Backbone atoms as SQL, in Angstrom:
CREATE TABLE atoms (id INTEGER PRIMARY KEY, chain TEXT, resi INTEGER, resn TEXT, atom TEXT, x REAL, y REAL, z REAL);
INSERT INTO atoms VALUES
  (1, 'A', 1, 'MET', 'N', 7.893, -9.781, -23.130),
  (2, 'A', 1, 'MET', 'CA', 8.588, -8.555, -22.848),
  (3, 'A', 1, 'MET', 'C', 9.850, -8.877, -22.059),
  (4, 'A', 2, 'GLN', 'N', 10.908, -8.158, -22.374),
  (5, 'A', 2, 'GLN', 'CA', 12.180, -8.331, -21.669),
  (6, 'A', 2, 'GLN', 'C', 12.622, -6.989, -21.107),
  (7, 'A', 3, 'LEU', 'N', 13.056, -7.001, -19.835),
  (8, 'A', 3, 'LEU', 'CA', 13.588, -5.806, -19.190),
  (9, 'A', 3, 'LEU', 'C', 15.083, -5.958, -19.027),
  (10, 'A', 4, 'GLN', 'N', 15.823, -4.961, -19.455),
  (11, 'A', 4, 'GLN', 'CA', 17.280, -4.985, -19.342),
  (12, 'A', 4, 'GLN', 'C', 17.739, -3.744, -18.577),
  (13, 'A', 5, 'PRO', 'N', 18.114, -3.914, -17.293),
  (14, 'A', 5, 'PRO', 'CA', 18.617, -2.759, -16.553),
  (15, 'A', 5, 'PRO', 'C', 19.998, -2.351, -17.062),
  (16, 'A', 6, 'HIS', 'N', 20.270, -1.055, -16.996),
  (17, 'A', 6, 'HIS', 'CA', 21.576, -0.526, -17.398),
  (18, 'A', 6, 'HIS', 'C', 22.123, 0.329, -16.261),
  (19, 'A', 7, 'ALA', 'N', 23.276, -0.075, -15.752),
  (20, 'A', 7, 'ALA', 'CA', 23.966, 0.661, -14.696),
  (21, 'A', 7, 'ALA', 'C', 25.456, 0.663, -15.031),
  (22, 'A', 8, 'PRO', 'N', 25.871, 1.521, -15.980),
  (23, 'A', 8, 'PRO', 'CA', 27.270, 1.515, -16.404),
  (24, 'A', 8, 'PRO', 'C', 28.214, 1.810, -15.239),
  (25, 'A', 9, 'ALA', 'N', 29.361, 1.156, -15.254),
  (26, 'A', 9, 'ALA', 'CA', 30.356, 1.325, -14.195),
  (27, 'A', 9, 'ALA', 'C', 31.356, 2.426, -14.519),
  (28, 'A', 10, 'VAL', 'N', 31.356, 2.909, -15.754),
  (29, 'A', 10, 'VAL', 'CA', 32.321, 3.920, -16.185),
  (30, 'A', 10, 'VAL', 'C', 31.566, 5.124, -16.744),
  (31, 'A', 11, 'GLY', 'N', 32.018, 6.316, -16.396),
  (32, 'A', 11, 'GLY', 'CA', 31.479, 7.523, -16.993),
  (33, 'A', 11, 'GLY', 'C', 30.295, 8.132, -16.280),
  (34, 'A', 12, 'VAL', 'N', 29.815, 7.494, -15.213),
  (35, 'A', 12, 'VAL', 'CA', 28.683, 8.007, -14.456),
  (36, 'A', 12, 'VAL', 'C', 28.821, 7.502, -13.017),
  (37, 'A', 13, 'TYR', 'N', 28.232, 8.203, -12.083),
  (38, 'A', 13, 'TYR', 'CA', 28.295, 7.780, -10.685),
  (39, 'A', 13, 'TYR', 'C', 27.653, 6.400, -10.533),
  (40, 'A', 14, 'PRO', 'N', 28.058, 5.635, -9.521),
  (41, 'A', 14, 'PRO', 'CA', 27.560, 4.265, -9.393),
  (42, 'A', 14, 'PRO', 'C', 26.094, 4.212, -8.971),
  (43, 'A', 15, 'ALA', 'N', 25.414, 3.209, -9.450),
  (44, 'A', 15, 'ALA', 'CA', 24.047, 2.940, -9.017),
  (45, 'A', 15, 'ALA', 'C', 24.111, 2.246, -7.659),
  (46, 'A', 16, 'THR', 'N', 22.998, 2.274, -6.930),
  (47, 'A', 16, 'THR', 'CA', 22.926, 1.578, -5.651),
  (48, 'A', 16, 'THR', 'C', 22.171, 0.269, -5.841),
  (49, 'A', 17, 'ASP', 'N', 22.080, -0.525, -4.776),
  (50, 'A', 17, 'ASP', 'CA', 21.404, -1.817, -4.871),
  (51, 'A', 17, 'ASP', 'C', 19.938, -1.703, -5.264),
  (52, 'A', 18, 'ASP', 'N', 19.302, -0.575, -4.932),
  (53, 'A', 18, 'ASP', 'CA', 17.871, -0.427, -5.203),
  (54, 'A', 18, 'ASP', 'C', 17.587, 0.523, -6.361),
  (55, 'A', 19, 'TYR', 'N', 18.582, 0.807, -7.160),
  (56, 'A', 19, 'TYR', 'CA', 18.461, 1.830, -8.201),
  (57, 'A', 19, 'TYR', 'C', 19.311, 1.441, -9.404),
  (58, 'A', 20, 'VAL', 'N', 18.819, 1.657, -10.599),
  (59, 'A', 20, 'VAL', 'CA', 19.600, 1.543, -11.830),
  (60, 'A', 20, 'VAL', 'C', 19.414, 2.829, -12.619),
  (61, 'A', 21, 'HIS', 'N', 20.386, 3.162, -13.440),
  (62, 'A', 21, 'HIS', 'CA', 20.309, 4.402, -14.210),
  (63, 'A', 21, 'HIS', 'C', 19.244, 4.355, -15.303),
  (64, 'A', 22, 'ALA', 'N', 19.028, 3.196, -15.887),
  (65, 'A', 22, 'ALA', 'CA', 18.080, 3.098, -16.996),
  (66, 'A', 22, 'ALA', 'C', 17.516, 1.689, -17.080),
  (67, 'A', 23, 'MET', 'N', 16.323, 1.596, -17.667),
  (68, 'A', 23, 'MET', 'CA', 15.695, 0.297, -17.896),
  (69, 'A', 23, 'MET', 'C', 15.286, 0.226, -19.365),
  (70, 'A', 24, 'GLU', 'N', 15.885, -0.698, -20.082),
  (71, 'A', 24, 'GLU', 'CA', 15.507, -0.923, -21.475),
  (72, 'A', 24, 'GLU', 'C', 14.355, -1.915, -21.501),
  (73, 'A', 25, 'VAL', 'N', 13.310, -1.588, -22.245),
  (74, 'A', 25, 'VAL', 'CA', 12.132, -2.441, -22.373),
  (75, 'A', 25, 'VAL', 'C', 12.084, -2.937, -23.809),
  (76, 'A', 26, 'ARG', 'N', 12.132, -4.261, -23.968),
  (77, 'A', 26, 'ARG', 'CA', 12.075, -4.860, -25.309),
  (78, 'A', 26, 'ARG', 'C', 10.811, -5.701, -25.441),
  (79, 'A', 27, 'GLY', 'N', 10.163, -5.572, -26.563),
  (80, 'A', 27, 'GLY', 'CA', 9.016, -6.424, -26.875),
  (81, 'A', 27, 'GLY', 'C', 7.740, -6.073, -26.121),
  (82, 'A', 28, 'ALA', 'N', 7.651, -4.889, -25.553),
  (83, 'A', 28, 'ALA', 'CA', 6.416, -4.501, -24.863),
  (84, 'A', 28, 'ALA', 'C', 5.359, -4.104, -25.884),
  (85, 'A', 29, 'GLU', 'N', 4.134, -4.466, -25.595),
  (86, 'A', 29, 'GLU', 'CA', 3.017, -4.087, -26.448),
  (87, 'A', 29, 'GLU', 'C', 2.196, -2.968, -25.834),
  (88, 'A', 30, 'ARG', 'N', 2.325, -2.794, -24.502),
  (89, 'A', 30, 'ARG', 'CA', 1.515, -1.791, -23.817),
  (90, 'A', 30, 'ARG', 'C', 2.369, -1.007, -22.835),
  (91, 'A', 31, 'LEU', 'N', 2.094, 0.286, -22.726),
  (92, 'A', 31, 'LEU', 'CA', 2.682, 1.143, -21.705),
  (93, 'A', 31, 'LEU', 'C', 1.551, 1.727, -20.869),
  (94, 'A', 32, 'LEU', 'N', 1.745, 1.778, -19.566),
  (95, 'A', 32, 'LEU', 'CA', 0.755, 2.343, -18.664),
  (96, 'A', 32, 'LEU', 'C', 1.419, 3.458, -17.865),
  (97, 'A', 33, 'PHE', 'N', 0.907, 4.667, -17.967),
  (98, 'A', 33, 'PHE', 'CA', 1.419, 5.822, -17.238),
  (99, 'A', 33, 'PHE', 'C', 0.455, 6.098, -16.093),
  (100, 'A', 34, 'VAL', 'N', 0.900, 5.854, -14.873),
  (101, 'A', 34, 'VAL', 'CA', 0.052, 6.005, -13.698),
  (102, 'A', 34, 'VAL', 'C', 0.284, 7.384, -13.098),
  (103, 'A', 35, 'ALA', 'N', -0.783, 8.137, -12.944),
  (104, 'A', 35, 'ALA', 'CA', -0.710, 9.471, -12.356),
  (105, 'A', 35, 'ALA', 'C', -0.174, 9.399, -10.935),
  (106, 'A', 36, 'GLY', 'N', 0.270, 10.518, -10.427),
  (107, 'A', 36, 'GLY', 'CA', 0.717, 10.579, -9.041),
  (108, 'A', 36, 'GLY', 'C', -0.360, 10.013, -8.129),
  (109, 'A', 37, 'THR', 'N', 0.031, 9.049, -7.312),
  (110, 'A', 37, 'THR', 'CA', -0.900, 8.334, -6.445),
  (111, 'A', 37, 'THR', 'C', -0.592, 8.681, -4.993),
  (112, 'A', 38, 'MET', 'N', -1.608, 9.086, -4.258),
  (113, 'A', 38, 'MET', 'CA', -1.436, 9.508, -2.881),
  (114, 'A', 38, 'MET', 'C', -1.826, 8.405, -1.910),
  (115, 'A', 39, 'GLY', 'N', -1.471, 8.621, -0.654),
  (116, 'A', 39, 'GLY', 'CA', -1.811, 7.686, 0.416),
  (117, 'A', 39, 'GLY', 'C', -3.199, 7.957, 0.947),
  (118, 'A', 40, 'LEU', 'N', -4.193, 7.757, 0.080),
  (119, 'A', 40, 'LEU', 'CA', -5.581, 8.015, 0.426),
  (120, 'A', 40, 'LEU', 'C', -6.362, 6.713, 0.522),
  (121, 'A', 41, 'ARG', 'N', -7.253, 6.677, 1.487),
  (122, 'A', 41, 'ARG', 'CA', -8.175, 5.549, 1.625),
  (123, 'A', 41, 'ARG', 'C', -9.261, 5.668, 0.550),
  (124, 'A', 42, 'GLN', 'N', -10.081, 4.628, 0.423),
  (125, 'A', 42, 'GLN', 'CA', -11.147, 4.654, -0.585),
  (126, 'A', 42, 'GLN', 'C', -12.133, 5.791, -0.365),
  (127, 'A', 43, 'ASP', 'N', -12.255, 6.275, 0.876),
  (128, 'A', 43, 'ASP', 'CA', -13.163, 7.398, 1.127),
  (129, 'A', 43, 'ASP', 'C', -12.502, 8.749, 0.862),
  (130, 'A', 44, 'GLY', 'N', -11.245, 8.728, 0.386),
  (131, 'A', 44, 'GLY', 'CA', -10.550, 9.957, 0.028),
  (132, 'A', 44, 'GLY', 'C', -9.777, 10.607, 1.156),
  (133, 'A', 45, 'THR', 'N', -9.806, 10.019, 2.344),
  (134, 'A', 45, 'THR', 'CA', -9.060, 10.588, 3.464),
  (135, 'A', 45, 'THR', 'C', -7.634, 10.064, 3.467),
  (136, 'A', 46, 'ALA', 'N', -6.724, 10.928, 3.913),
  (137, 'A', 46, 'ALA', 'CA', -5.303, 10.574, 3.928),
  (138, 'A', 46, 'ALA', 'C', -4.960, 9.738, 5.149),
  (139, 'A', 47, 'GLY', 'N', -3.984, 8.841, 4.973),
  (140, 'A', 47, 'GLY', 'CA', -3.440, 8.116, 6.108),
  (141, 'A', 47, 'GLY', 'C', -2.843, 9.100, 7.101),
  (142, 'A', 48, 'GLU', 'N', -2.813, 8.716, 8.364),
  (143, 'A', 48, 'GLU', 'CA', -2.364, 9.623, 9.421),
  (144, 'A', 48, 'GLU', 'C', -0.851, 9.789, 9.467),
  (145, 'A', 49, 'THR', 'N', -0.105, 8.743, 9.133),
  (146, 'A', 49, 'THR', 'CA', 1.357, 8.762, 9.250),
  (147, 'A', 49, 'THR', 'C', 1.992, 8.512, 7.889),
  (148, 'A', 50, 'LEU', 'N', 3.273, 8.801, 7.802),
  (149, 'A', 50, 'LEU', 'CA', 4.006, 8.506, 6.568),
  (150, 'A', 50, 'LEU', 'C', 3.943, 7.019, 6.249),
  (151, 'A', 51, 'ALA', 'N', 4.145, 6.166, 7.242),
  (152, 'A', 51, 'ALA', 'CA', 4.109, 4.712, 7.012),
  (153, 'A', 51, 'ALA', 'C', 2.747, 4.284, 6.482),
  (154, 'A', 52, 'GLU', 'N', 1.670, 4.812, 7.064),
  (155, 'A', 52, 'GLU', 'CA', 0.334, 4.447, 6.596),
  (156, 'A', 52, 'GLU', 'C', 0.109, 4.949, 5.172),
  (157, 'A', 53, 'GLN', 'N', 0.552, 6.163, 4.881),
  (158, 'A', 53, 'GLN', 'CA', 0.377, 6.687, 3.527),
  (159, 'A', 53, 'GLN', 'C', 1.173, 5.865, 2.516),
  (160, 'A', 54, 'LEU', 'N', 2.378, 5.464, 2.861),
  (161, 'A', 54, 'LEU', 'CA', 3.160, 4.637, 1.930),
  (162, 'A', 54, 'LEU', 'C', 2.476, 3.294, 1.691),
  (163, 'A', 55, 'ASP', 'N', 1.930, 2.686, 2.748),
  (164, 'A', 55, 'ASP', 'CA', 1.186, 1.434, 2.573),
  (165, 'A', 55, 'ASP', 'C', -0.016, 1.641, 1.656),
  (166, 'A', 56, 'LEU', 'N', -0.745, 2.730, 1.874),
  (167, 'A', 56, 'LEU', 'CA', -1.912, 3.024, 1.031),
  (168, 'A', 56, 'LEU', 'C', -1.506, 3.294, -0.412),
  (169, 'A', 57, 'ILE', 'N', -0.432, 4.037, -0.603),
  (170, 'A', 57, 'ILE', 'CA', 0.034, 4.328, -1.964),
  (171, 'A', 57, 'ILE', 'C', 0.315, 3.035, -2.709),
  (172, 'A', 58, 'TRP', 'N', 1.073, 2.144, -2.090),
  (173, 'A', 58, 'TRP', 'CA', 1.425, 0.905, -2.790),
  (174, 'A', 58, 'TRP', 'C', 0.205, 0.009, -2.995),
  (175, 'A', 59, 'SER', 'N', -0.732, 0.026, -2.072),
  (176, 'A', 59, 'SER', 'CA', -1.982, -0.705, -2.266),
  (177, 'A', 59, 'SER', 'C', -2.764, -0.103, -3.433),
  (178, 'A', 60, 'ASN', 'N', -2.825, 1.222, -3.487),
  (179, 'A', 60, 'ASN', 'CA', -3.522, 1.892, -4.590),
  (180, 'A', 60, 'ASN', 'C', -2.842, 1.619, -5.926),
  (181, 'A', 61, 'ILE', 'N', -1.513, 1.667, -5.953),
  (182, 'A', 61, 'ILE', 'CA', -0.783, 1.385, -7.192),
  (183, 'A', 61, 'ILE', 'C', -1.052, -0.043, -7.653),
  (184, 'A', 62, 'ARG', 'N', -1.032, -1.007, -6.718),
  (185, 'A', 62, 'ARG', 'CA', -1.317, -2.401, -7.098),
  (186, 'A', 62, 'ARG', 'C', -2.723, -2.528, -7.696),
  (187, 'A', 63, 'ALA', 'N', -3.703, -1.810, -7.128),
  (188, 'A', 63, 'ALA', 'CA', -5.076, -1.866, -7.651),
  (189, 'A', 63, 'ALA', 'C', -5.157, -1.254, -9.047),
  (190, 'A', 64, 'ILE', 'N', -4.474, -0.141, -9.251),
  (191, 'A', 64, 'ILE', 'CA', -4.466, 0.508, -10.567),
  (192, 'A', 64, 'ILE', 'C', -3.806, -0.402, -11.595),
  (193, 'A', 65, 'LEU', 'N', -2.675, -0.982, -11.250),
  (194, 'A', 65, 'LEU', 'CA', -1.984, -1.910, -12.162),
  (195, 'A', 65, 'LEU', 'C', -2.868, -3.114, -12.472),
  (196, 'A', 66, 'ALA', 'N', -3.518, -3.668, -11.457),
  (197, 'A', 66, 'ALA', 'CA', -4.388, -4.834, -11.668),
  (198, 'A', 66, 'ALA', 'C', -5.511, -4.516, -12.640),
  (199, 'A', 67, 'ALA', 'N', -6.032, -3.289, -12.587),
  (200, 'A', 67, 'ALA', 'CA', -7.095, -2.898, -13.516),
  (201, 'A', 67, 'ALA', 'C', -6.623, -2.956, -14.960),
  (202, 'A', 68, 'ALA', 'N', -5.300, -2.844, -15.160),
  (203, 'A', 68, 'ALA', 'CA', -4.723, -2.934, -16.503),
  (204, 'A', 68, 'ALA', 'C', -4.112, -4.309, -16.764),
  (205, 'A', 69, 'GLY', 'N', -4.366, -5.266, -15.882),
  (206, 'A', 69, 'GLY', 'CA', -3.815, -6.607, -16.058),
  (207, 'A', 69, 'GLY', 'C', -2.325, -6.660, -15.794),
  (208, 'A', 70, 'MET', 'N', -1.827, -5.800, -14.911),
  (209, 'A', 70, 'MET', 'CA', -0.400, -5.741, -14.599),
  (210, 'A', 70, 'MET', 'C', -0.181, -5.866, -13.096),
  (211, 'A', 71, 'THR', 'N', 1.086, -6.042, -12.713),
  (212, 'A', 71, 'THR', 'CA', 1.489, -6.083, -11.311),
  (213, 'A', 71, 'THR', 'C', 2.692, -5.155, -11.129),
  (214, 'A', 72, 'VAL', 'N', 3.203, -5.080, -9.916),
  (215, 'A', 72, 'VAL', 'CA', 4.384, -4.244, -9.673),
  (216, 'A', 72, 'VAL', 'C', 5.587, -4.743, -10.471),
  (217, 'A', 73, 'ASP', 'N', 5.557, -5.992, -10.912),
  (218, 'A', 73, 'ASP', 'CA', 6.651, -6.517, -11.747),
  (219, 'A', 73, 'ASP', 'C', 6.714, -5.810, -13.099),
  (220, 'A', 74, 'ASN', 'N', 5.639, -5.135, -13.491),
  (221, 'A', 74, 'ASN', 'CA', 5.598, -4.418, -14.760),
  (222, 'A', 74, 'ASN', 'C', 6.126, -2.987, -14.657),
  (223, 'A', 75, 'ILE', 'N', 6.398, -2.516, -13.439),
  (224, 'A', 75, 'ILE', 'CA', 6.887, -1.148, -13.263),
  (225, 'A', 75, 'ILE', 'C', 8.299, -1.027, -13.824),
  (226, 'A', 76, 'VAL', 'N', 8.489, -0.027, -14.693),
  (227, 'A', 76, 'VAL', 'CA', 9.802, 0.190, -15.314),
  (228, 'A', 76, 'VAL', 'C', 10.383, 1.560, -14.975),
  (229, 'A', 77, 'ARG', 'N', 9.621, 2.407, -14.302),
  (230, 'A', 77, 'ARG', 'CA', 10.084, 3.762, -13.939),
  (231, 'A', 77, 'ARG', 'C', 9.225, 4.273, -12.803),
  (232, 'A', 78, 'LEU', 'N', 9.831, 5.007, -11.858),
  (233, 'A', 78, 'LEU', 'CA', 9.107, 5.473, -10.683),
  (234, 'A', 78, 'LEU', 'C', 9.614, 6.850, -10.267),
  (235, 'A', 79, 'THR', 'N', 8.689, 7.740, -9.927),
  (236, 'A', 79, 'THR', 'CA', 9.038, 9.049, -9.381),
  (237, 'A', 79, 'THR', 'C', 8.280, 9.246, -8.079),
  (238, 'A', 80, 'SER', 'N', 9.008, 9.624, -7.031),
  (239, 'A', 80, 'SER', 'CA', 8.400, 9.932, -5.731),
  (240, 'A', 80, 'SER', 'C', 8.484, 11.423, -5.488),
  (241, 'A', 81, 'TYR', 'N', 7.404, 11.974, -4.983),
  (242, 'A', 81, 'TYR', 'CA', 7.357, 13.379, -4.599),
  (243, 'A', 81, 'TYR', 'C', 7.167, 13.414, -3.085),
  (244, 'A', 82, 'LEU', 'N', 8.179, 13.867, -2.379),
  (245, 'A', 82, 'LEU', 'CA', 8.188, 13.875, -0.922),
  (246, 'A', 82, 'LEU', 'C', 8.001, 15.302, -0.424),
  (247, 'A', 83, 'THR', 'N', 7.322, 15.477, 0.701),
  (248, 'A', 83, 'THR', 'CA', 7.159, 16.815, 1.266),
  (249, 'A', 83, 'THR', 'C', 8.310, 17.183, 2.188),
  (250, 'A', 84, 'ASP', 'N', 9.193, 16.224, 2.475),
  (251, 'A', 84, 'ASP', 'CA', 10.329, 16.468, 3.363),
  (252, 'A', 84, 'ASP', 'C', 11.439, 15.499, 2.988),
  (253, 'A', 85, 'ALA', 'N', 12.656, 16.010, 2.861),
  (254, 'A', 85, 'ALA', 'CA', 13.787, 15.143, 2.512),
  (255, 'A', 85, 'ALA', 'C', 14.000, 14.048, 3.545),
  (256, 'A', 86, 'GLY', 'N', 13.565, 14.279, 4.773),
  (257, 'A', 86, 'GLY', 'CA', 13.685, 13.273, 5.823),
  (258, 'A', 86, 'GLY', 'C', 12.835, 12.032, 5.577),
  (259, 'A', 87, 'GLN', 'N', 11.952, 12.069, 4.602),
  (260, 'A', 87, 'GLN', 'CA', 11.109, 10.919, 4.268),
  (261, 'A', 87, 'GLN', 'C', 11.781, 9.953, 3.293),
  (262, 'A', 88, 'ALA', 'N', 12.962, 10.320, 2.804),
  (263, 'A', 88, 'ALA', 'CA', 13.602, 9.553, 1.729),
  (264, 'A', 88, 'ALA', 'C', 13.871, 8.100, 2.115),
  (265, 'A', 89, 'ASP', 'N', 14.400, 7.866, 3.300),
  (266, 'A', 89, 'ASP', 'CA', 14.726, 6.487, 3.689),
  (267, 'A', 89, 'ASP', 'C', 13.473, 5.621, 3.799),
  (268, 'A', 90, 'ALA', 'N', 12.425, 6.145, 4.442),
  (269, 'A', 90, 'ALA', 'CA', 11.183, 5.375, 4.572),
  (270, 'A', 90, 'ALA', 'C', 10.563, 5.116, 3.205),
  (271, 'A', 91, 'ASN', 'N', 10.612, 6.110, 2.332),
  (272, 'A', 91, 'ASN', 'CA', 10.083, 5.948, 0.980),
  (273, 'A', 91, 'ASN', 'C', 10.866, 4.880, 0.218),
  (274, 'A', 92, 'ALA', 'N', 12.184, 4.927, 0.307),
  (275, 'A', 92, 'ALA', 'CA', 13.013, 3.932, -0.384),
  (276, 'A', 92, 'ALA', 'C', 12.744, 2.531, 0.153),
  (277, 'A', 93, 'ALA', 'N', 12.619, 2.406, 1.466),
  (278, 'A', 93, 'ALA', 'CA', 12.352, 1.093, 2.060),
  (279, 'A', 93, 'ALA', 'C', 11.001, 0.551, 1.600),
  (280, 'A', 94, 'ALA', 'N', 9.989, 1.414, 1.533),
  (281, 'A', 94, 'ALA', 'CA', 8.669, 0.977, 1.061),
  (282, 'A', 94, 'ALA', 'C', 8.725, 0.558, -0.402),
  (283, 'A', 95, 'ARG', 'N', 9.487, 1.303, -1.213),
  (284, 'A', 95, 'ARG', 'CA', 9.633, 0.968, -2.639),
  (285, 'A', 95, 'ARG', 'C', 10.324, -0.377, -2.799),
  (286, 'A', 96, 'VAL', 'N', 11.423, -0.576, -2.080),
  (287, 'A', 96, 'VAL', 'CA', 12.168, -1.836, -2.167),
  (288, 'A', 96, 'VAL', 'C', 11.264, -2.999, -1.762),
  (289, 'A', 97, 'ALA', 'N', 10.510, -2.831, -0.684),
  (290, 'A', 97, 'ALA', 'CA', 9.604, -3.891, -0.240),
  (291, 'A', 97, 'ALA', 'C', 8.507, -4.147, -1.276),
  (292, 'A', 98, 'ALA', 'N', 7.918, -3.089, -1.801),
  (293, 'A', 98, 'ALA', 'CA', 6.829, -3.241, -2.770),
  (294, 'A', 98, 'ALA', 'C', 7.302, -3.913, -4.051),
  (295, 'A', 99, 'LEU', 'N', 8.530, -3.628, -4.457),
  (296, 'A', 99, 'LEU', 'CA', 9.067, -4.197, -5.700),
  (297, 'A', 99, 'LEU', 'C', 9.835, -5.490, -5.456),
  (298, 'A', 100, 'GLY', 'N', 9.839, -5.978, -4.236),
  (299, 'A', 100, 'GLY', 'CA', 10.534, -7.223, -3.930),
  (300, 'A', 100, 'GLY', 'C', 12.028, -7.128, -4.159),
  (301, 'A', 101, 'GLY', 'N', 12.590, -5.941, -3.975),
  (302, 'A', 101, 'GLY', 'CA', 14.025, -5.742, -4.150),
  (303, 'A', 101, 'GLY', 'C', 14.460, -5.481, -5.579),
  (304, 'A', 102, 'ARG', 'N', 13.525, -5.525, -6.522),
  (305, 'A', 102, 'ARG', 'CA', 13.874, -5.273, -7.926),
  (306, 'A', 102, 'ARG', 'C', 14.204, -3.802, -8.120),
  (307, 'A', 103, 'ALA', 'N', 15.346, -3.523, -8.703),
  (308, 'A', 103, 'ALA', 'CA', 15.777, -2.148, -8.928),
  (309, 'A', 103, 'ALA', 'C', 15.171, -1.604, -10.222),
  (310, 'A', 104, 'VAL', 'N', 14.660, -0.377, -10.144),
  (311, 'A', 104, 'VAL', 'CA', 14.138, 0.324, -11.321),
  (312, 'A', 104, 'VAL', 'C', 14.686, 1.745, -11.296),
  (313, 'A', 105, 'PRO', 'N', 14.711, 2.413, -12.450),
  (314, 'A', 105, 'PRO', 'CA', 15.086, 3.822, -12.451),
  (315, 'A', 105, 'PRO', 'C', 14.079, 4.597, -11.600),
  (316, 'A', 106, 'THR', 'N', 14.579, 5.405, -10.696),
  (317, 'A', 106, 'THR', 'CA', 13.703, 6.133, -9.793),
  (318, 'A', 106, 'THR', 'C', 14.256, 7.521, -9.506),
  (319, 'A', 107, 'THR', 'N', 13.353, 8.439, -9.269),
  (320, 'A', 107, 'THR', 'CA', 13.716, 9.803, -8.896),
  (321, 'A', 107, 'THR', 'C', 12.868, 10.194, -7.702),
  (322, 'A', 108, 'ALA', 'N', 13.466, 10.888, -6.753),
  (323, 'A', 108, 'ALA', 'CA', 12.727, 11.435, -5.613),
  (324, 'A', 108, 'ALA', 'C', 12.929, 12.946, -5.615),
  (325, 'A', 109, 'ILE', 'N', 11.833, 13.659, -5.463),
  (326, 'A', 109, 'ILE', 'CA', 11.851, 15.121, -5.508),
  (327, 'A', 109, 'ILE', 'C', 11.122, 15.647, -4.271),
  (328, 'A', 110, 'VAL', 'N', 11.683, 16.661, -3.627),
  (329, 'A', 110, 'VAL', 'CA', 11.018, 17.293, -2.485),
  (330, 'A', 110, 'VAL', 'C', 10.158, 18.431, -3.018),
  (331, 'A', 111, 'VAL', 'N', 8.863, 18.406, -2.654),
  (332, 'A', 111, 'VAL', 'CA', 7.887, 19.338, -3.209),
  (333, 'A', 111, 'VAL', 'C', 6.914, 19.801, -2.120),
  (334, 'A', 112, 'GLN', 'N', 6.079, 20.732, -2.490),
  (335, 'A', 112, 'GLN', 'CA', 4.922, 21.088, -1.677),
  (336, 'A', 112, 'GLN', 'C', 3.717, 20.472, -2.370),
  (337, 'A', 113, 'THR', 'N', 2.919, 19.711, -1.639),
  (338, 'A', 113, 'THR', 'CA', 1.753, 19.072, -2.244),
  (339, 'A', 113, 'THR', 'C', 0.558, 20.018, -2.233),
  (340, 'A', 114, 'LEU', 'N', -0.446, 19.684, -3.020),
  (341, 'A', 114, 'LEU', 'CA', -1.635, 20.528, -3.133),
  (342, 'A', 114, 'LEU', 'C', -2.479, 20.518, -1.871),
  (343, 'A', 115, 'VAL', 'N', -2.410, 19.425, -1.125),
  (344, 'A', 115, 'VAL', 'CA', -3.149, 19.289, 0.135),
  (345, 'A', 115, 'VAL', 'C', -2.125, 18.969, 1.213),
  (346, 'A', 116, 'SER', 'N', -2.134, 19.733, 2.300),
  (347, 'A', 116, 'SER', 'CA', -1.073, 19.602, 3.304),
  (348, 'A', 116, 'SER', 'C', -1.023, 18.235, 3.976),
  (349, 'A', 117, 'SER', 'N', -2.109, 17.484, 3.989),
  (350, 'A', 117, 'SER', 'CA', -2.094, 16.159, 4.620),
  (351, 'A', 117, 'SER', 'C', -1.478, 15.084, 3.726),
  (352, 'A', 118, 'TRP', 'N', -1.227, 15.385, 2.459),
  (353, 'A', 118, 'TRP', 'CA', -0.574, 14.429, 1.567),
  (354, 'A', 118, 'TRP', 'C', 0.927, 14.537, 1.795),
  (355, 'A', 119, 'LEU', 'N', 1.542, 13.502, 2.338),
  (356, 'A', 119, 'LEU', 'CA', 2.958, 13.528, 2.678),
  (357, 'A', 119, 'LEU', 'C', 3.860, 13.084, 1.534),
  (358, 'A', 120, 'VAL', 'N', 3.347, 12.209, 0.702),
  (359, 'A', 120, 'VAL', 'CA', 4.143, 11.673, -0.409),
  (360, 'A', 120, 'VAL', 'C', 3.189, 11.294, -1.532),
  (361, 'A', 121, 'GLU', 'N', 3.698, 11.373, -2.758),
  (362, 'A', 121, 'GLU', 'CA', 2.938, 10.998, -3.948),
  (363, 'A', 121, 'GLU', 'C', 3.896, 10.228, -4.852),
  (364, 'A', 122, 'ILE', 'N', 3.425, 9.158, -5.459),
  (365, 'A', 122, 'ILE', 'CA', 4.293, 8.337, -6.318),
  (366, 'A', 122, 'ILE', 'C', 3.602, 8.112, -7.649),
  (367, 'A', 123, 'GLU', 'N', 4.368, 8.304, -8.745),
  (368, 'A', 123, 'GLU', 'CA', 3.856, 7.963, -10.074),
  (369, 'A', 123, 'GLU', 'C', 4.770, 6.910, -10.676),
  (370, 'A', 124, 'VAL', 'N', 4.188, 6.050, -11.491),
  (371, 'A', 124, 'VAL', 'CA', 4.949, 4.969, -12.107),
  (372, 'A', 124, 'VAL', 'C', 4.635, 4.871, -13.592),
  (373, 'A', 125, 'VAL', 'N', 5.557, 4.251, -14.301),
  (374, 'A', 125, 'VAL', 'CA', 5.335, 3.822, -15.677),
  (375, 'A', 125, 'VAL', 'C', 5.497, 2.310, -15.672),
  (376, 'A', 126, 'ALA', 'N', 4.563, 1.619, -16.280),
  (377, 'A', 126, 'ALA', 'CA', 4.611, 0.159, -16.364),
  (378, 'A', 126, 'ALA', 'C', 4.531, -0.265, -17.824),
  (379, 'A', 127, 'ALA', 'N', 5.083, -1.424, -18.113),
  (380, 'A', 127, 'ALA', 'CA', 5.081, -1.950, -19.482),
  (381, 'A', 127, 'ALA', 'C', 4.699, -3.416, -19.456),
  (382, 'A', 128, 'ALA', 'N', 4.017, -3.850, -20.509),
  (383, 'A', 128, 'ALA', 'CA', 3.640, -5.262, -20.630),
  (384, 'A', 128, 'ALA', 'C', 3.656, -5.659, -22.088);
């Protein structure tokens, strides 16, 4: 499988270091669509802080990907659902760290979650 990021310099606003406008996937045989993943422990309780929830989310995502024989290197698209716009920087920093600085197409949306203790939810698409 080959990943080709696309961040055109003309005709659209510039991409940032941690973001690309599009990711072309060539030669993939499998796609994995991961549902919105929350910062929940194995017992179903939410982490107490945003930082703890982000750590749990990325740990949960890694476990889900591993179950499909994939890693975070297979992520080709990511959407974050934040309960407060003030969480954007911490969310971006956690994403950059989790992906080892690899830029992927990403969207962040401010929403109300179904359970008030869920501060952020992240869904990904992975390819292999």
